[in-house]
C-alpha positions in Angstrom: -19.9 -8.3 4.6 -21.6 -5.6 6.6 -20.5 -2.0 6.5 -19.0 -2.2 10.0 -17.1 -5.3 8.9 -15.8 -3.5 5.8 -14.8 -0.5 8.0 -12.9 -2.9 10.4 -11.3 -4.6 7.4 -10.2 -1.2 6.1 -8.5 -0.3 9.4 -6.9 -3.7 9.6 -5.6 -4.0 6.1 -5.3 -0.5 4.6 -1.5 -0.2 5.3 -0.8 -3.6 3.7 -2.8 -2.8 0.6 -1.3 0.6 0.3 2.3 -0.7 0.7 1.7 -3.4 -1.9 0.1 -0.9 -4.4 2.9 1.6 -3.8 5.6 -0.9 -4.3 3.9 -2.2 -7.5 3.3 1.2 -9.0 6.0 3.4 -7.5 3.5 6.1 -7.0 1.9 7.3 -3.8 -1.0 8.8 -5.8 -1.6 5.6 -7.7 -1.4 3.6 -4.5 -3.9 5.8 -2.8 -6.3 5.4 -5.7 -5.9 1.7 -5.7 -6.5 1.5 -2.0 -9.6 3.6 -2.3 -10.9 1.6 -5.3 -10.3 -1.6 -3.6 -12.5 -0.8 -0.6 -15.1 1.0 -2.7 -15.3 -2.3 -4.7 -15.9 -4.1 -1.5 -18.5 -1.6 -0.4 -20.3 -1.9 -3.7 -20.3 -5.7 -3.7 -20.0 -6.8 -0.1 -21.0 -10.4 -1.1 -18.1 -10.6 -3.5 -15.8 -11.8 -0.7 -16.3 -15.4 0.3 -14.4 -16.2 3.5 -14.6 -19.9 2.7 -12.3 -19.4 -0.4 -9.5 -17.3 1.1 -8.6 -15.1 4.0 -9.6 -11.4 3.6 -6.0 -10.0 3.2 -5.1 -12.1 0.2 -8.5 -11.4 -1.3 -7.9 -7.6 -0.9 -4.3 -7.9 -2.3 -5.8 -9.7 -5.3 -8.2 -6.8 -5.9 -5.3 -4.4 -5.6 -3.3 -6.4 -8.0 -6.1 -6.4 -10.6 -6.5 -2.6 -10.1 -2.8 -2.1 -10.7 -2.8 -4.3 -13.8 -5.9 -2.4 -15.1 -4.0 0.9 -14.5 -1.0 -0.3 -16.3 -3.1 -1.3 -19.3 -4.8 2.0 -19.4 -1.5 3.8 -19.2 -0.1 1.4 -21.8 2.7 0.6 -19.4 1.9 -3.1 -19.7 4.9 -4.2 -21.7 5.6 -7.8 -22.6 5.7 -9.9 -19.5 8.3 -12.3 -20.9 10.5 -12.5 -17.9 13.1 -14.6 -19.6 14.3 -11.7 -21.7 14.7 -9.3 -18.7 18.3 -8.2 -18.2 19.6 -6.2 -15.4 22.4 -3.7 -14.9 24.1 -3.4 -11.5 23.2 -0.4 -9.5 25.9 2.1 -8.4 26.5 1.9 -4.7 27.3 5.6 -4.4 23.9 6.6 -5.9 22.0 6.3 -2.6 21.4 4.5 0.7 21.1 0.7 0.6 17.4 0.7 1.4 16.7 3.2 -1.4 18.8 1.1 -3.8 17.0 -2.1 -2.9 13.6 -0.3 -3.4 14.8 0.9 -6.8 15.9 -2.6 -7.7 12.6 -4.1 -6.7 10.7 -1.4 -8.6 12.7 -2.1 -11.8 11.8 -5.8 -11.8 9.2 -7.0 -14.4 5.7 -6.7 -12.9 5.1 -10.4 -12.3 8.5 -10.8 -10.6 8.0 -7.6 -8.6 4.6 -8.8 -7.5 5.9 -12.2 -6.3 8.8 -10.7 -4.4 6.7 -8.0 -2.8 4.0 -10.4 -1.6 6.5 -12.9 -0.3 9.2 -10.8 1.2 7.3 -7.6 2.2 3.7 -8.9 2.8 4.7 -12.3 4.2 2.2 -14.3 2.1 2.8 -18.0 1.7 3.4 -19.4 -1.8 -0.2 -20.8 -1.8 -1.6 -17.3 -0.9 0.5 -15.6 -3.6 -0.7 -18.2 -6.2 -4.3 -17.3 -5.2 -3.7 -13.6 -5.4 -1.9 -13.9 -8.8 -4.2 -16.5 -10.2 -1.1 -18.7 -11.0 0.1 -22.1 -10.0 2.4 -22.5 -7.0 5.2 -23.7 -9.3 4.8 -20.5 -11.4 5.1 -18.4 -8.3 8.2 -20.3 -7.2 9.8 -19.6 -10.6 8.9 -15.9 -10.5 10.4 -15.6 -7.0 13.6 -17.4 -8.2 14.0 -15.2 -11.2 13.3 -12.1 -9.1 15.9 -13.1 -6.5 18.5 -13.8 -9.3 17.8 -10.4 -10.9 18.0 -8.6 -7.5 21.2 -10.3 -6.7 22.7 -9.2 -10.1 21.4 -5.6 -9.6 22.6 -5.4 -6.0 26.0 -7.2 -6.5 27.9 -3.9 -6.1 26.6 -3.6 -2.6 28.1 -6.8 -1.5 31.5 -7.2 0.2 33.4 -7.9 -3.1 31.4 -5.3 -5.0 32.9 -2.4 -3.1 29.6 -1.4 -1.5 28.9 -0.9 2.2 
């Protein structure tokens, strides 16, 4: 990629990469750092992207994912990723607006479930694209999405009609 192509890619994809990083980390500062590191990496190694392997956006999201994982490891936030043992508590409907509660619920998911739900629901990636980004099989991505949705449904149950929420 040439520098003008990288500049154009930055303008076309910066918002998507930032949103993904912010939703994964819960921090505007961390998301900004990840966004910057993602495009600096592309500038330093412009031949690292091969358009024959994947579209640019999933490639950049994979870079952002790897940077977020690296950050978690450095901060020792990378807890066991055993998603089967994850249990959720319902959120209190009076604690905030619905969108804020949904955001908190997504943020509280285990990292691999959070990643799958963010890429699928917020970034509109296909299962195949998510599998490429995550370096996982499509079946694994489907399972993570399923568990994420189940966990979100449990956490957000109080917001439903029978839960007394709005």
